[in-house]
C-alpha positions in Angstrom: 0.0 0.0 0.0 0.9 3.7 -0.2 2.1 3.6 -4.0 1.8 6.4 -6.0 -0.8 6.2 -8.8 -2.3 9.8 -8.8 -0.9 13.2 -9.3 -2.3 14.0 -5.8 -0.4 11.9 -3.4 -0.7 7.8 -2.3 -3.6 5.2 -2.2 -5.3 3.9 0.7 -7.5 1.8 1.7 -9.9 4.5 2.7 -9.2 6.7 -0.5 -9.7 4.0 -2.6 -13.4 3.2 -1.6 -14.2 6.8 -2.0 -12.6 7.5 -5.1 -13.8 4.1 -6.5 -17.2 3.5 -5.1 -19.2 2.9 -7.6 -16.8 0.4 -8.4 -17.2 -1.3 -5.2 -20.9 -1.5 -5.4 -20.9 -2.9 -8.6 -18.7 -5.7 -7.5 -19.7 -6.4 -4.2 -20.4 -9.7 -2.6 -18.4 -11.2 -5.5 -15.4 -9.1 -6.3 -14.0 -7.0 -3.5 -11.4 -9.9 -3.1 -9.9 -9.2 -6.5 -8.4 -6.1 -4.6 -5.3 -8.7 -3.4 -5.6 -10.4 -6.6 -5.1 -7.7 -8.8 -2.7 -6.0 -7.1 -4.6 -3.0 -6.4 -2.7 -1.3 -3.8 1.2 -2.6 -4.7 2.1 -1.5 -7.9 5.4 -2.5 -7.7 6.0 -5.3 -4.9 7.5 -8.5 -5.0 10.2 -10.8 -6.4 9.0 -9.5 -10.0 10.2 -6.2 -9.0 13.2 -6.8 -7.2 15.7 -6.8 -10.2 15.4 -2.6 -9.9 15.8 -2.6 -6.8 19.0 -5.3 -6.0 20.5 -4.6 -9.8 23.9 -3.8 -7.7 23.8 -6.2 -4.9 26.9 -7.3 -3.7 26.0 -10.8 -4.4 26.6 -10.2 -8.1 30.1 -9.5 -9.3 32.1 -9.7 -12.4 30.2 -9.9 -15.6 27.2 -11.2 -14.1 26.7 -7.8 -12.3 26.8 -6.3 -15.6 24.0 -8.8 -17.0 21.8 -7.1 -13.8 22.1 -3.9 -15.5 21.1 -5.5 -18.7 18.2 -6.4 -17.9 16.8 -3.1 -17.0 16.8 -1.9 -20.6 13.9 -0.5 -22.8 12.3 -3.2 -24.7 9.3 -3.3 -26.7 6.2 -4.4 -25.0 8.5 -5.7 -22.1 9.4 -8.9 -24.0 12.9 -9.2 -22.6 14.0 -10.8 -25.6 17.3 -11.7 -24.2 19.4 -14.6 -23.3 23.5 -14.2 -22.1 26.1 -16.4 -22.4 28.4 -15.7 -19.6 32.1 -16.8 -19.0 34.8 -14.9 -16.8 36.0 -12.8 -19.5 33.2 -12.7 -22.4 29.5 -12.2 -22.7 27.5 -13.5 -25.6 24.0 -12.2 -26.1 21.7 -13.9 -28.0 17.8 -13.2 -29.5 15.5 -15.1 -27.9 13.0 -15.7 -30.6 10.8 -17.6 -28.5 9.9 -14.1 -27.3 9.0 -12.5 -30.3 6.0 -10.0 -30.3 3.9 -11.6 -33.1 2.7 -9.5 -35.9 3.0 -6.5 -34.6 7.1 -6.5 -35.3 7.2 -9.1 -38.1 10.8 -8.3 -39.1 12.1 -8.2 -35.6 12.9 -4.9 -35.7 11.9 -4.1 -32.3 13.3 -6.7 -31.0 16.8 -6.2 -32.0 16.5 -2.2 -31.0 15.5 -3.9 -27.4 19.0 -5.9 -27.7 20.8 -2.8 -28.3 19.0 -1.6 -25.0 20.3 -4.1 -23.3 23.8 -3.8 -24.9 24.2 -0.1 -23.6 23.2 -0.6 -20.1 25.6 -3.7 -19.9 28.6 -1.3 -21.5 27.5 1.2 -19.2 28.0 -1.5 -16.3 31.3 -2.9 -17.9 33.1 0.5 -17.5 31.4 1.4 -13.8 32.8 -1.9 -13.1 36.6 -1.5 -14.1 36.3 -3.2 -17.0 37.5 -2.4 -21.2 35.6 -4.3 -23.9 35.8 -5.3 -27.5 32.2 -5.6 -29.3 31.4 -7.8 -32.2 28.2 -7.3 -33.6 26.3 -9.9 -35.2 29.5 -11.8 -35.2 28.0 -15.5 -36.5 26.5 -15.5 -39.9 25.4 -18.8 -39.5 23.3 -18.0 -36.0 21.3 -14.7 -36.7 20.4 -15.2 -32.7 23.6 -14.5 -32.0 23.4 -10.6 -31.5 26.8 -9.3 -29.8 29.9 -10.9 -28.1 31.5 -9.0 -25.5 35.4 -9.4 -24.8 36.1 -8.3 -21.6 39.5 -7.2 -19.8 40.6 -5.1 -16.7 40.6 -1.4 -16.8 40.0 1.8 -15.2 36.5 2.4 -13.1 34.3 5.4 -15.3 31.2 5.4 -13.2 28.7 8.2 -15.5 25.5 9.8 -14.6 23.7 7.3 -17.3 24.9 4.5 -15.4 23.7 6.1 -12.2 20.3 6.3 -14.0 19.6 2.7 -14.9 17.6 1.9 -11.8 15.1 5.1 -12.5 14.8 4.7 -16.4 10.9 3.7 -17.1 8.5 4.5 -19.9 6.3 7.3 -19.2 2.8 6.6 -20.5 1.2 10.0 -18.7 0.1 12.9 -20.2 3.0 15.5 -20.3 2.7 18.9 -19.1 1.9 21.0 -22.3 2.3 24.3 -20.0 6.2 23.5 -20.3 7.7 23.1 -23.6 11.5 21.5 -24.3 14.4 23.9 -24.4 16.4 23.8 -27.7 19.1 23.0 -25.9 17.6 19.8 -24.8 17.2 18.4 -28.0 20.5 19.3 -29.0 22.2 17.8 -25.9 20.5 14.8 -26.8 21.2 14.8 -30.6 25.1 15.1 -29.3 24.5 11.5 -27.3 24.7 9.9 -30.9 28.3 8.8 -32.1 27.2 6.5 -35.0 27.7 7.2 -38.5 24.4 5.1 -39.9 22.3 6.4 -37.2 20.4 9.8 -37.3 17.9 11.6 -35.0 15.0 13.7 -36.9 13.1 16.0 -34.5 9.6 17.4 -34.7 8.9 20.2 -32.6 6.7 22.9 -33.9 3.3 22.6 -33.9 2.7 22.2 -37.0 5.2 19.0 -36.9 3.8 17.7 -33.6 0.4 17.9 -35.4 1.6 16.1 -38.0 3.2 13.1 -36.4 0.0 13.3 -34.5 -2.3 12.8 -37.2 -0.4 9.6 -38.6 0.4 8.1 -35.3 -3.5 7.7 -34.7 -4.3 6.8 -38.2 -1.5 3.8 -37.7 -3.2 3.0 -34.6 -6.5 2.9 -35.7 -5.3 0.4 -38.8 -3.6 -1.8 -36.0 -7.2 -2.1 -34.5 -8.7 -3.0 -37.7 -6.2 -5.6 -38.1 -7.2 -8.2 -35.6 -4.4 -10.4 -35.5 -1.9 -7.5 -35.0 -4.4 -5.8 -32.6 -4.2 -8.9 -30.1 -0.6 -9.0 -30.3 -0.8 -5.5 -29.6 -3.2 -5.4 -26.8 -3.8 -8.6 -25.5 -0.9 -10.8 -26.2 1.7 -9.1 -23.6 -0.7 -7.8 -21.2 -0.4 -8.9 -17.6 -3.5 -8.4 -15.7 -3.6 -9.5 -12.3 -1.0 -10.1 -9.5 -0.8 -13.7 -10.3 0.0 -13.1 -13.6 2.5 -10.1 -13.3 4.3 -12.5 -10.8 4.4 -15.4 -12.5 5.5 -14.4 -16.3 7.6 -11.2 -14.9 7.4 -9.9 -18.4 4.7 -7.9 -20.8 2.5 -4.9 -20.0 0.9 -4.0 -16.6 -2.1 -2.0 -15.8 0.3 0.2 -13.7 2.7 1.3 -16.9 -0.3 2.4 -19.2 -0.9 6.0 -17.8 -4.3 5.5 -16.7 -5.7 8.3 -14.4 -6.2 7.2 -11.1 -10.3 6.0 -10.7 -9.7 4.3 -14.4 -6.6 2.0 -13.4 -8.7 1.1 -10.3 -11.7 0.4 -12.3 -9.5 -1.8 -14.7 -7.9 -3.7 -12.1 -11.3 -4.6 -10.3 -13.0 -5.5 -13.4 -13.3 -8.9 -15.3 -10.4 -9.1 -18.3 -11.4 -7.0 -21.7 -12.5 -7.8 -24.7 -10.3 -7.2 -28.2 -12.7 -4.1 -29.3 -12.7 -2.6 -25.9 -9.0 -3.1 -25.1 -8.4 -1.8 -28.7 -10.5 1.6 -28.0 -9.1 2.1 -24.8 -5.6 1.7 -26.2 -6.3 4.3 -29.1 -8.0 6.8 -26.4 -4.9 7.0 -24.3 -2.6 7.1 -27.5 -4.1 10.2 -28.4 -3.7 11.8 -25.3 -0.4 10.9 -25.4 0.3 11.9 -28.7 -1.2 15.3 -28.2 1.0 16.0 -25.0 4.4 15.5 -26.6 6.7 18.6 -26.2 8.5 16.8 -29.3 8.9 13.6 -31.5 11.8 12.2 -32.3 12.4 9.7 -35.1 15.5 7.6 -35.1 16.6 6.4 -38.8 19.0 4.0 -40.3 20.5 3.6 -43.7 19.9 -0.1 -43.9 17.0 -0.5 -42.2 17.2 -4.3 -42.5 20.5 -4.3 -41.1 20.8 -6.2 -37.4 24.0 -4.4 -36.3 22.5 -1.1 -37.3 19.4 -1.6 -35.4 21.1 -2.8 -32.1 23.1 0.9 -32.9 20.2 2.7 -33.0 18.5 0.7 -30.0 21.9 1.8 -28.2 21.0 5.2 -28.8 17.5 5.3 -27.7 18.7 3.9 -24.3 21.3 6.6 -23.9 18.8 9.0 -24.5 16.2 7.9 -22.4 18.7 7.6 -19.5 19.7 11.3 -20.1 16.2 12.2 -20.4 15.7 10.6 -16.6 18.4 12.3 -15.4 17.4 15.5 -16.4 13.7 14.8 -14.6 12.0 14.5 -18.2 9.8 11.6 -19.5 10.0 9.9 -22.6 8.1 7.3 -24.2 8.3 5.0 -27.5 5.3 5.4 -30.4 5.8 2.8 -32.6 2.9 2.5 -34.6 3.8 4.3 -37.8 6.3 1.3 -38.2 4.6 -1.3 -36.8 1.9 -0.6 -39.5 4.5 0.1 -42.2 5.9 -3.5 -41.6 2.5 -5.3 -41.5 2.1 -3.6 -44.7 5.1 -4.8 -46.0 4.9 -8.4 -44.4 0.9 -8.8 -46.0 2.1 -7.0 -49.7 -0.5 -4.1 -48.9 -0.4 -0.8 -50.3 2.5 1.1 -48.5 0.3 3.8 -47.0 2.1 4.5 -43.7 5.3 3.0 -45.3 4.8 5.9 -47.7 4.0 8.3 -45.1 7.0 7.4 -43.0 9.2 8.7 -45.8 7.7 11.6 -46.5 7.7 12.5 -43.0 11.6 12.2 -42.9 12.0 14.1 -46.4 15.3 12.3 -46.9 15.3 9.1 -49.0 18.8 8.1 -47.7 17.5 7.5 -44.1 14.5 4.8 -43.3 12.8 5.8 -40.2 12.7 2.9 -37.1 11.5 4.5 -34.2 9.6 6.9 -33.1 9.5 8.6 -29.4 8.4 11.7 -27.5 9.6 13.7 -24.7 8.2 16.4 -22.3 7.5 16.8 -18.7 6.1 14.3 -16.7 2.9 15.2 -14.7 3.4 11.8 -12.8 6.0 9.2 -12.2 6.2 6.6 -14.3 5.8 3.2 -12.8 8.3 0.3 -13.2 7.7 -3.0 -15.3 8.5 -6.6 -13.8 11.6 -8.2 -14.7 12.8 -11.9 -15.3 15.0 -12.8 -12.5 18.9 -13.7 -13.6 19.0 -17.2 -13.9 16.2 -17.1 -16.2 18.3 -15.1 -18.7 21.4 -16.9 -18.5 22.5 -20.0 -20.4 25.5 -22.0 -19.4 27.4 -23.7 -22.9 26.2 -23.3 -25.9 23.0 -21.3 -26.7 20.5 -23.2 -29.0 18.9 -21.2 -31.9 14.7 -20.4 -30.9 
């Protein structure tokens, strides 16, 4: 109890009954017991959230301490699509293809981005732990799941503000403060974090630019909802509703991380699981508000859209930017509906409505957009997402494909 889920303060049983009285009346006699089962009063308790608190626990030393940081990285739908093979002086990072999102990511674009995010956290932890490292991206052409090989050697300790921000970085899906614009210096500083030649950041910060991006995102989200397979993979496949599901799976999207208002969150936790239609409609309504409150949008773009190594470099940059934003007290959220729908069009051989729109948005045919995000000043703190335990993401010996 006492976890913050509204802008005004924490929730107690008394304030819950006052705020959600109508809901309690509807379920009284048959559903009040769901408060504990659904985790109504505790948004970040239990083993599923311990990795955020114990990421520098004394029990993990050497290379495994680096993995403790890596598993806290950003990743699409919180699928945590990574496997680590850890040795004394080497870590191999593999894609766990059994954790693909589905029709929302048919070409593994978001999976590769998430692997890049994990790699960035790992390397920040390596510097802080006194390691030098040598990287090989996609080192084994015979095994496309082998994402990275990291060779470690002794070095000097270099603890950075980005490293210190690792346990505080969370996706913030609440509306942002529209009365507080971002300063140009903020976007310039974020752009300066990019040290990759084959990754570029395009900014959309003026009112007209933001309205254009918002329109495209909403249109793409409507198309996702109209596609039954893609809508299910987006809205329900990775939804963990209820304490048992959250603690059992330790992955996926939880209601506490959705950016719902206090009363809506309480009702969502108390009521039965939603239908695909109602879930899609609720998600679309949330997305509109999220996009309309953005102070700026950014789009990461690549020279070679299909190159796994470039995708992971883009993921590294996104993680770096999100950590920097966290350190400055700002908020960030991926908004990839435009890319997800463009990929689906390509998968099904449909008219490239959103693929073409994305190309026109960047207005530079030498770059291909791969990832969109919004930035702003938070109105509420973001909640952490569940994380799998270290023993679940580590393999011994040779990692197997799939």
